[in-house]
C-alpha positions as CSV (number, residue, x, y, z in Angstrom):
1,Y,3.0,-8.3,-2.2
2,S,2.6,-10.2,1.1
3,N,2.1,-8.5,4.4
4,Q,2.2,-11.8,6.3
5,E,5.3,-10.8,8.4
6,I,3.6,-7.5,9.4
7,L,0.5,-9.3,10.4
8,E,2.4,-11.9,12.4
9,H,4.3,-9.1,14.2
10,F,1.1,-7.3,15.0
11,E,-0.5,-10.5,16.3
12,D,2.6,-11.2,18.5
13,H,2.1,-7.8,20.3
14,C,-1.6,-7.1,20.0
15,Q,-4.9,-8.9,20.3
16,I,-6.7,-8.2,17.0
17,L,-10.1,-6.7,17.8
18,S,-11.1,-6.1,14.1
19,S,-9.7,-6.2,10.6
20,E,-11.0,-4.6,7.5
21,T,-9.8,-4.4,3.9
22,V,-10.5,-1.1,2.3
23,S,-9.8,0.1,-1.2
24,L,-10.1,3.3,-3.2
25,T,-9.9,3.9,-6.9
26,K,-8.8,7.4,-7.9
27,S,-8.5,9.1,-11.2
28,L,-5.1,10.6,-12.0
29,T,-4.2,14.0,-13.5
30,P,-1.1,14.0,-15.7
31,E,0.8,15.6,-12.8
32,E,-0.3,13.0,-10.4
33,R,0.6,10.2,-12.9
34,Q,4.1,11.7,-13.2
35,A,4.5,11.9,-9.4
36,L,3.4,8.3,-9.0
37,L,5.8,7.0,-11.7
38,A,8.6,9.0,-10.0
39,M,8.1,7.2,-6.7
40,T,7.6,3.7,-8.0
41,P,10.7,1.7,-7.1
42,L,10.2,-0.8,-10.0
43,L,10.6,2.1,-12.4
44,F,13.7,3.7,-11.0
45,H,16.0,2.2,-13.6
46,V,13.5,2.4,-16.5
47,D,13.7,5.1,-19.2
48,Q,10.1,6.3,-18.7
49,E,10.3,8.5,-21.8
50,K,10.2,5.4,-23.9
51,I,6.9,4.2,-22.5
52,D,3.5,5.7,-23.3
53,W,1.9,6.2,-19.9
54,T,-1.2,8.1,-21.2
55,Q,-3.4,5.0,-20.7
56,L,-2.6,5.1,-16.9
57,T,-5.5,7.2,-15.9
58,E,-6.4,5.7,-12.5
59,I,-5.0,3.7,-9.6
60,T,-6.5,1.5,-6.9
61,I,-5.1,1.6,-3.4
62,E,-6.0,-1.3,-1.1
63,A,-5.0,-1.6,2.6
64,Q,-5.8,-3.9,5.5
65,I,-6.7,-1.9,8.6
66,L,-6.1,-3.7,11.9
67,V,-7.5,-2.5,15.2
68,G,-5.9,-4.1,18.2
69,K,-5.2,-4.0,21.9
70,I,-1.7,-4.3,23.2
71,K,-1.1,-7.6,25.0
72,I,0.1,-7.2,28.5
73,Q,3.5,-8.9,29.0
74,R,3.5,-11.0,32.2
75,T,6.9,-11.4,33.8
């Protein structure tokens, strides 16, 4: 996944004051695992009953947080 277009759009409209990458690893309950699988687009057309998902016990989420100031448009 690339967020380059999002970053460029942000930079076009804002002065970046700071940027930080954060991540969190979280254990999954069986119910949370099922919810995650149900909302994962790459699995929409996969028969999930044919795959043993029991080894999927945690996920890591990573995000880049941008803090910016809106650029003043001069006309």
